[in-house]
Short mmCIF file of the C-alpha atoms (twelve columns), coordinates in Angstrom:
data_MODEL
# 
_entry.id   MODEL 
# 
loop_
_atom_site.group_PDB 
_atom_site.id 
_atom_site.type_symbol 
_atom_site.label_atom_id 
_atom_site.label_alt_id 
_atom_site.label_comp_id 
_atom_site.label_asym_id 
_atom_site.label_seq_id 
_atom_site.Cartn_x 
_atom_site.Cartn_y 
_atom_site.Cartn_z 
_atom_site.pdbx_PDB_model_num 
ATOM 1   C CA . UNK A 1   0.021   0.091   0.023   1 
ATOM 2   C CA . UNK A 2   0.790   3.348   -1.172  1 
ATOM 3   C CA . UNK A 3   -1.199  6.055   0.162   1 
ATOM 4   C CA . UNK A 4   -3.780  6.028   2.705   1 
ATOM 5   C CA . UNK A 5   -6.540  9.044   2.099   1 
ATOM 6   C CA . UNK A 6   -9.028  10.443  4.182   1 
ATOM 7   C CA . UNK A 7   -11.533 13.108  3.102   1 
ATOM 8   C CA . UNK A 8   -12.717 15.552  6.483   1 
ATOM 9   C CA . UNK A 9   -14.533 18.562  6.997   1 
ATOM 10  C CA . UNK A 10  -15.715 20.447  9.745   1 
ATOM 11  C CA . UNK A 11  -19.620 20.003  9.517   1 
ATOM 12  C CA . UNK A 12  -21.721 17.540  7.756   1 
ATOM 13  C CA . UNK A 13  -23.060 17.478  4.375   1 
ATOM 14  C CA . UNK A 14  -19.819 19.016  2.518   1 
ATOM 15  C CA . UNK A 15  -19.385 16.227  -0.102  1 
ATOM 16  C CA . UNK A 16  -16.891 14.073  1.054   1 
ATOM 17  C CA . UNK A 17  -18.489 10.884  0.267   1 
ATOM 18  C CA . UNK A 18  -19.046 12.437  -3.140  1 
ATOM 19  C CA . UNK A 19  -15.398 13.446  -3.713  1 
ATOM 20  C CA . UNK A 20  -14.302 9.911   -2.267  1 
ATOM 21  C CA . UNK A 21  -16.285 7.785   -4.533  1 
ATOM 22  C CA . UNK A 22  -15.480 9.806   -7.518  1 
ATOM 23  C CA . UNK A 23  -11.930 9.805   -6.838  1 
ATOM 24  C CA . UNK A 24  -11.758 6.580   -6.135  1 
ATOM 25  C CA . UNK A 25  -13.094 5.720   -9.785  1 
ATOM 26  C CA . UNK A 26  -10.712 8.033   -11.315 1 
ATOM 27  C CA . UNK A 27  -7.730  6.609   -9.513  1 
ATOM 28  C CA . UNK A 28  -8.804  3.077   -10.416 1 
ATOM 29  C CA . UNK A 29  -8.626  4.563   -14.055 1 
ATOM 30  C CA . UNK A 30  -5.202  5.763   -13.961 1 
ATOM 31  C CA . UNK A 31  -4.100  1.843   -12.634 1 
ATOM 32  C CA . UNK A 32  -3.993  2.574   -9.572  1 
ATOM 33  C CA . UNK A 33  -5.240  -0.784  -6.853  1 
ATOM 34  C CA . UNK A 34  -8.070  1.289   -4.858  1 
ATOM 35  C CA . UNK A 35  -10.089 -0.021  -2.013  1 
ATOM 36  C CA . UNK A 36  -12.414 2.359   0.190   1 
ATOM 37  C CA . UNK A 37  -13.276 1.435   4.103   1 
ATOM 38  C CA . UNK A 38  -17.228 2.801   4.122   1 
ATOM 39  C CA . UNK A 39  -17.387 4.015   7.612   1 
ATOM 40  C CA . UNK A 40  -20.539 6.494   6.951   1 
ATOM 41  C CA . UNK A 41  -23.485 4.065   8.451   1 
ATOM 42  C CA . UNK A 42  -25.606 4.897   5.288   1 
ATOM 43  C CA . UNK A 43  -23.255 3.106   3.087   1 
ATOM 44  C CA . UNK A 44  -22.573 5.834   0.235   1 
ATOM 45  C CA . UNK A 45  -19.480 4.270   -0.910  1 
ATOM 46  C CA . UNK A 46  -20.661 1.107   -1.067  1 
ATOM 47  C CA . UNK A 47  -24.107 2.032   -2.905  1 
ATOM 48  C CA . UNK A 48  -22.424 4.156   -5.312  1 
ATOM 49  C CA . UNK A 49  -19.814 1.709   -6.627  1 
ATOM 50  C CA . UNK A 50  -21.278 -1.389  -6.385  1 
ATOM 51  C CA . UNK A 51  -24.189 -3.227  -7.218  1 
ATOM 52  C CA . UNK A 52  -25.625 -4.777  -3.793  1 
ATOM 53  C CA . UNK A 53  -29.140 -6.786  -3.279  1 
ATOM 54  C CA . UNK A 54  -30.924 -6.493  0.109   1 
ATOM 55  C CA . UNK A 55  -28.696 -5.733  3.399   1 
ATOM 56  C CA . UNK A 56  -24.801 -6.721  2.799   1 
ATOM 57  C CA . UNK A 57  -22.612 -8.310  5.212   1 
ATOM 58  C CA . UNK A 58  -20.270 -5.807  6.747   1 
ATOM 59  C CA . UNK A 59  -17.381 -5.859  8.901   1 
ATOM 60  C CA . UNK A 60  -19.688 -5.640  11.695  1 
ATOM 61  C CA . UNK A 61  -21.296 -9.177  10.763  1 
ATOM 62  C CA . UNK A 62  -17.580 -10.623 10.439  1 
ATOM 63  C CA . UNK A 63  -17.159 -9.853  14.016  1 
ATOM 64  C CA . UNK A 64  -20.559 -11.458 15.227  1 
ATOM 65  C CA . UNK A 65  -19.393 -14.479 13.724  1 
ATOM 66  C CA . UNK A 66  -21.954 -14.301 10.322  1 
ATOM 67  C CA . UNK A 67  -19.669 -13.491 7.753   1 
ATOM 68  C CA . UNK A 68  -15.797 -13.895 6.823   1 
ATOM 69  C CA . UNK A 69  -13.548 -11.615 5.749   1 
ATOM 70  C CA . UNK A 70  -14.386 -12.709 2.043   1 
ATOM 71  C CA . UNK A 71  -17.796 -11.730 1.898   1 
ATOM 72  C CA . UNK A 72  -17.353 -8.412  2.868   1 
ATOM 73  C CA . UNK A 73  -14.789 -7.110  -0.150  1 
ATOM 74  C CA . UNK A 74  -17.308 -5.747  -2.884  1 
ATOM 75  C CA . UNK A 75  -16.006 -5.259  -6.724  1 
ATOM 76  C CA . UNK A 76  -17.125 -2.192  -8.225  1 
ATOM 77  C CA . UNK A 77  -16.709 0.162   -11.097 1 
ATOM 78  C CA . UNK A 78  -13.316 0.092   -12.317 1 
ATOM 79  C CA . UNK A 79  -12.453 -2.605  -9.826  1 
ATOM 80  C CA . UNK A 80  -12.509 -0.189  -6.964  1 
ATOM 81  C CA . UNK A 81  -12.865 -2.438  -3.475  1 
ATOM 82  C CA . UNK A 82  -15.017 -1.357  -1.034  1 
ATOM 83  C CA . UNK A 83  -14.943 -2.335  2.121   1 
ATOM 84  C CA . UNK A 84  -18.148 -1.499  4.431   1 
ATOM 85  C CA . UNK A 85  -17.460 -1.453  8.192   1 
ATOM 86  C CA . UNK A 86  -21.022 -1.313  9.255   1 
ATOM 87  C CA . UNK A 87  -19.649 0.631   12.760  1 
ATOM 88  C CA . UNK A 88  -17.564 3.707   13.722  1 
ATOM 89  C CA . UNK A 89  -13.840 3.953   13.608  1 
ATOM 90  C CA . UNK A 90  -14.195 4.179   16.948  1 
ATOM 91  C CA . UNK A 91  -15.737 0.358   17.400  1 
ATOM 92  C CA . UNK A 92  -13.707 -1.156  14.037  1 
ATOM 93  C CA . UNK A 93  -10.515 -0.161  16.445  1 
ATOM 94  C CA . UNK A 94  -11.342 -2.212  19.316  1 
ATOM 95  C CA . UNK A 95  -12.433 -5.201  16.942  1 
ATOM 96  C CA . UNK A 96  -9.001  -5.991  16.201  1 
ATOM 97  C CA . UNK A 97  -9.780  -6.757  12.352  1 
ATOM 98  C CA . UNK A 98  -6.094  -7.454  11.702  1 
ATOM 99  C CA . UNK A 99  -6.722  -10.176 9.158   1 
ATOM 100 C CA . UNK A 100 -9.241  -7.276  7.032   1 
ATOM 101 C CA . UNK A 101 -6.429  -4.803  7.336   1 
ATOM 102 C CA . UNK A 102 -3.940  -7.185  6.196   1 
ATOM 103 C CA . UNK A 103 -5.635  -7.947  2.744   1 
ATOM 104 C CA . UNK A 104 -6.785  -4.582  1.926   1 
ATOM 105 C CA . UNK A 105 -2.534  -3.657  2.419   1 
ATOM 106 C CA . UNK A 106 -2.027  -6.615  -0.181  1 
ATOM 107 C CA . UNK A 107 -4.504  -5.728  -2.314  1 
ATOM 108 C CA . UNK A 108 -4.654  -1.642  -2.474  1 
ATOM 109 C CA . UNK A 109 -1.946  0.919   -3.741  1 
ATOM 110 C CA . UNK A 110 -4.405  3.694   -2.773  1 
ATOM 111 C CA . UNK A 111 -6.928  3.221   0.541   1 
ATOM 112 C CA . UNK A 112 -9.860  6.173   1.044   1 
ATOM 113 C CA . UNK A 113 -11.113 6.292   4.199   1 
ATOM 114 C CA . UNK A 114 -15.049 7.326   3.877   1 
ATOM 115 C CA . UNK A 115 -16.199 8.761   6.977   1 
ATOM 116 C CA . UNK A 116 -19.080 10.837  8.607   1 
ATOM 117 C CA . UNK A 117 -18.901 14.563  7.900   1 
ATOM 118 C CA . UNK A 118 -18.152 16.792  10.915  1 
ATOM 119 C CA . UNK A 119 -15.267 17.191  13.428  1 
ATOM 120 C CA . UNK A 120 -15.742 14.128  15.536  1 
ATOM 121 C CA . UNK A 121 -14.155 10.890  17.030  1 
ATOM 122 C CA . UNK A 122 -14.015 9.092   13.841  1 
ATOM 123 C CA . UNK A 123 -12.754 12.135  11.563  1 
ATOM 124 C CA . UNK A 124 -9.659  12.630  14.311  1 
ATOM 125 C CA . UNK A 125 -9.148  8.367   14.189  1 
ATOM 126 C CA . UNK A 126 -9.287  8.846   10.043  1 
ATOM 127 C CA . UNK A 127 -6.494  11.520  10.191  1 
ATOM 128 C CA . UNK A 128 -4.753  9.289   12.488  1 
ATOM 129 C CA . UNK A 129 -4.503  6.471   10.132  1 
ATOM 130 C CA . UNK A 130 -4.352  8.311   6.600   1 
ATOM 131 C CA . UNK A 131 -0.962  9.523   5.515   1 
ATOM 132 C CA . UNK A 132 -2.970  12.368  3.393   1 
ATOM 133 C CA . UNK A 133 -5.712  14.670  4.270   1 
ATOM 134 C CA . UNK A 134 -8.146  16.346  1.808   1 
ATOM 135 C CA . UNK A 135 -10.049 18.990  3.572   1 
ATOM 136 C CA . UNK A 136 -13.210 19.217  2.087   1 
ATOM 137 C CA . UNK A 137 -15.326 22.643  2.748   1 
ATOM 138 C CA . UNK A 138 -18.126 24.891  1.138   1 
ATOM 139 C CA . UNK A 139 -17.402 28.605  0.514   1 
ATOM 140 C CA . UNK A 140 -19.548 29.588  3.452   1 
ATOM 141 C CA . UNK A 141 -18.635 31.445  6.988   1 
ATOM 142 C CA . UNK A 142 -19.852 28.512  9.152   1 
ATOM 143 C CA . UNK A 143 -18.123 25.671  6.761   1 
ATOM 144 C CA . UNK A 144 -14.544 27.898  7.024   1 
ATOM 145 C CA . UNK A 145 -15.035 28.298  11.126  1 
ATOM 146 C CA . UNK A 146 -15.931 24.617  11.597  1 
ATOM 147 C CA . UNK A 147 -12.982 23.949  9.666   1 
ATOM 148 C CA . UNK A 148 -10.380 25.864  11.469  1 
ATOM 149 C CA . UNK A 149 -9.361  23.541  13.782  1 
ATOM 150 C CA . UNK A 150 -8.596  20.819  11.427  1 
ATOM 151 C CA . UNK A 151 -5.080  21.938  9.924   1 
ATOM 152 C CA . UNK A 152 -3.762  21.589  13.420  1 
ATOM 153 C CA . UNK A 153 -5.063  18.518  14.132  1 
ATOM 154 C CA . UNK A 154 -3.606  17.224  10.673  1 
ATOM 155 C CA . UNK A 155 0.193   18.490  11.777  1 
ATOM 156 C CA . UNK A 156 0.182   17.304  15.363  1 
ATOM 157 C CA . UNK A 157 -1.130  13.673  13.945  1 
ATOM 158 C CA . UNK A 158 1.694   14.031  11.720  1 
ATOM 159 C CA . UNK A 159 -0.508  13.140  8.492   1 
ATOM 160 C CA . UNK A 160 0.367   14.652  5.098   1 
ATOM 161 C CA . UNK A 161 -2.016  17.923  4.235   1 
ATOM 162 C CA . UNK A 162 -3.096  17.340  0.804   1 
ATOM 163 C CA . UNK A 163 -4.690  20.524  0.511   1 
ATOM 164 C CA . UNK A 164 -8.327  21.886  0.556   1 
ATOM 165 C CA . UNK A 165 -11.366 21.297  -1.840  1 
ATOM 166 C CA . UNK A 166 -13.968 24.127  -2.137  1 
ATOM 167 C CA . UNK A 167 -17.084 21.912  -3.198  1 
ATOM 168 C CA . UNK A 168 -20.675 23.384  -4.150  1 
ATOM 169 C CA . UNK A 169 -19.036 26.807  -5.106  1 
ATOM 170 C CA . UNK A 170 -21.374 29.505  -6.497  1 
ATOM 171 C CA . UNK A 171 -21.874 32.815  -5.119  1 
ATOM 172 C CA . UNK A 172 -20.278 31.929  -1.644  1 
ATOM 173 C CA . UNK A 173 -19.570 34.388  1.591   1 
ATOM 174 C CA . UNK A 174 -15.822 33.307  1.326   1 
ATOM 175 C CA . UNK A 175 -13.196 33.868  -1.260  1 
ATOM 176 C CA . UNK A 176 -10.497 31.533  -2.125  1 
ATOM 177 C CA . UNK A 177 -7.719  33.910  -0.622  1 
ATOM 178 C CA . UNK A 178 -9.833  33.873  2.656   1 
ATOM 179 C CA . UNK A 179 -9.581  30.037  2.506   1 
ATOM 180 C CA . UNK A 180 -6.102  30.027  1.672   1 
ATOM 181 C CA . UNK A 181 -5.051  32.655  4.443   1 
ATOM 182 C CA . UNK A 182 -7.066  30.598  7.629   1 
ATOM 183 C CA . UNK A 183 -6.668  26.914  6.337   1 
ATOM 184 C CA . UNK A 184 -4.509  25.930  3.172   1 
ATOM 185 C CA . UNK A 185 -3.886  25.706  -0.361  1 
ATOM 186 C CA . UNK A 186 -6.903  25.274  -1.973  1 
ATOM 187 C CA . UNK A 187 -6.203  22.412  -4.678  1 
ATOM 188 C CA . UNK A 188 -10.057 23.090  -6.656  1 
ATOM 189 C CA . UNK A 189 -13.214 24.130  -6.747  1 
ATOM 190 C CA . UNK A 190 -15.946 22.112  -7.589  1 
ATOM 191 C CA . UNK A 191 -19.055 24.178  -8.832  1 
ATOM 192 C CA . UNK A 192 -22.430 23.732  -7.755  1 
ATOM 193 C CA . UNK A 193 -23.787 21.551  -10.148 1 
ATOM 194 C CA . UNK A 194 -27.264 19.992  -10.728 1 
ATOM 195 C CA . UNK A 195 -25.457 16.697  -12.424 1 
ATOM 196 C CA . UNK A 196 -24.671 15.547  -8.364  1 
ATOM 197 C CA . UNK A 197 -28.165 15.551  -7.429  1 
ATOM 198 C CA . UNK A 198 -28.769 13.309  -10.587 1 
ATOM 199 C CA . UNK A 199 -26.098 11.184  -9.688  1 
ATOM 200 C CA . UNK A 200 -26.567 10.952  -6.482  1 
ATOM 201 C CA . UNK A 201 -30.443 9.839   -7.541  1 
ATOM 202 C CA . UNK A 202 -29.324 7.216   -10.175 1 
ATOM 203 C CA . UNK A 203 -26.543 5.988   -7.611  1 
ATOM 204 C CA . UNK A 204 -24.105 6.601   -9.787  1 
ATOM 205 C CA . UNK A 205 -20.685 8.690   -9.495  1 
ATOM 206 C CA . UNK A 206 -21.249 11.849  -11.757 1 
ATOM 207 C CA . UNK A 207 -18.138 11.410  -13.598 1 
ATOM 208 C CA . UNK A 208 -20.591 8.315   -15.173 1 
ATOM 209 C CA . UNK A 209 -23.822 9.741   -15.338 1 
ATOM 210 C CA . UNK A 210 -22.332 13.038  -16.927 1 
ATOM 211 C CA . UNK A 211 -18.740 12.949  -17.801 1 
ATOM 212 C CA . UNK A 212 -18.977 16.243  -19.515 1 
ATOM 213 C CA . UNK A 213 -20.564 18.153  -16.894 1 
ATOM 214 C CA . UNK A 214 -18.292 20.708  -14.718 1 
ATOM 215 C CA . UNK A 215 -18.127 18.705  -11.605 1 
ATOM 216 C CA . UNK A 216 -16.897 15.852  -13.513 1 
ATOM 217 C CA . UNK A 217 -14.292 18.209  -15.021 1 
ATOM 218 C CA . UNK A 218 -13.028 19.049  -11.639 1 
ATOM 219 C CA . UNK A 219 -12.910 15.760  -10.298 1 
ATOM 220 C CA . UNK A 220 -10.643 15.130  -13.090 1 
ATOM 221 C CA . UNK A 221 -8.623  17.934  -12.225 1 
ATOM 222 C CA . UNK A 222 -8.309  16.681  -8.645  1 
ATOM 223 C CA . UNK A 223 -7.550  13.317  -9.691  1 
ATOM 224 C CA . UNK A 224 -4.279  14.420  -11.923 1 
ATOM 225 C CA . UNK A 225 -3.054  16.823  -9.002  1 
ATOM 226 C CA . UNK A 226 -3.454  13.542  -6.752  1 
ATOM 227 C CA . UNK A 227 -1.675  11.367  -9.059  1 
ATOM 228 C CA . UNK A 228 1.095   13.780  -8.893  1 
ATOM 229 C CA . UNK A 229 1.057   14.268  -4.806  1 
ATOM 230 C CA . UNK A 230 1.078   10.233  -4.445  1 
ATOM 231 C CA . UNK A 231 3.976   10.164  -6.951  1 
ATOM 232 C CA . UNK A 232 6.111   12.703  -5.438  1 
ATOM 233 C CA . UNK A 233 6.708   10.262  -2.109  1 
ATOM 234 C CA . UNK A 234 9.506   7.420   -2.019  1 
ATOM 235 C CA . UNK A 235 7.899   3.889   -2.737  1 
ATOM 236 C CA . UNK A 236 9.173   1.780   -0.145  1 
ATOM 237 C CA . UNK A 237 9.614   4.232   2.849   1 
ATOM 238 C CA . UNK A 238 6.021   5.450   1.912   1 
ATOM 239 C CA . UNK A 239 4.751   1.975   1.794   1 
ATOM 240 C CA . UNK A 240 6.028   1.324   5.079   1 
ATOM 241 C CA . UNK A 241 4.758   4.857   6.518   1 
ATOM 242 C CA . UNK A 242 1.164   4.215   5.298   1 
ATOM 243 C CA . UNK A 243 1.077   0.080   6.715   1 
ATOM 244 C CA . UNK A 244 2.164   1.773   9.998   1 
ATOM 245 C CA . UNK A 245 -0.313  4.469   10.457  1 
ATOM 246 C CA . UNK A 246 -3.126  2.305   9.024   1 
ATOM 247 C CA . UNK A 247 -2.268  -0.414  11.628  1 
ATOM 248 C CA . UNK A 248 -1.615  1.735   14.890  1 
ATOM 249 C CA . UNK A 249 -4.823  3.920   14.142  1 
ATOM 250 C CA . UNK A 250 -7.334  1.059   13.371  1 
ATOM 251 C CA . UNK A 251 -5.770  -2.432  14.785  1 
ATOM 252 C CA . UNK A 252 -3.521  -0.785  17.700  1 
# 
């Protein structure tokens, strides 16, 4: 494994799962082996990337003895592997699911951690597990204020800050200069786009349902920047760091 990525936000409903879903597919299309552990209770990554009937087995079912580790690895769009947790990161951490993490470490070059929005225990643990963190905010004063503590937390937990993604951009209250002065480098802006709403309703990533939309173009730009970011790190040493952080945070 070369990279563990977490998208976090100071508030809920900032668009982290949408970013994670679309980036995971785009990175897989660049020939990275990509996996997503879906810690969100509503399982947005699983439902958007995989065709799953009924109630899917999750990592929680593995703990309860009703499923095996093999049962909860789902193959999604472009070969992205999705692992639904069915519980919070805090609960996952206590469960000691080493076999599951070892399989992820072996099968994926890039692992995305999809967690609920807002500054909470789960988002802090995701930062602790990640090698790189993307901060997703809307260009609104309340979003900016809620995100203010996150760069310091990222620094303290010794993850690399990949930058800020401004989401749902239209005529916002906050300018990019304000975000960069208070939070950090803005690597991309995703416009407010009805195509994303339609994609969510169809249960497909917007890069498939509306590939020529402005939001899809933005996701492609972010994936290009992310690819350059990942390739900028030394290979073997980065792999050791990624594995160490993942197991220390999620299976101590």
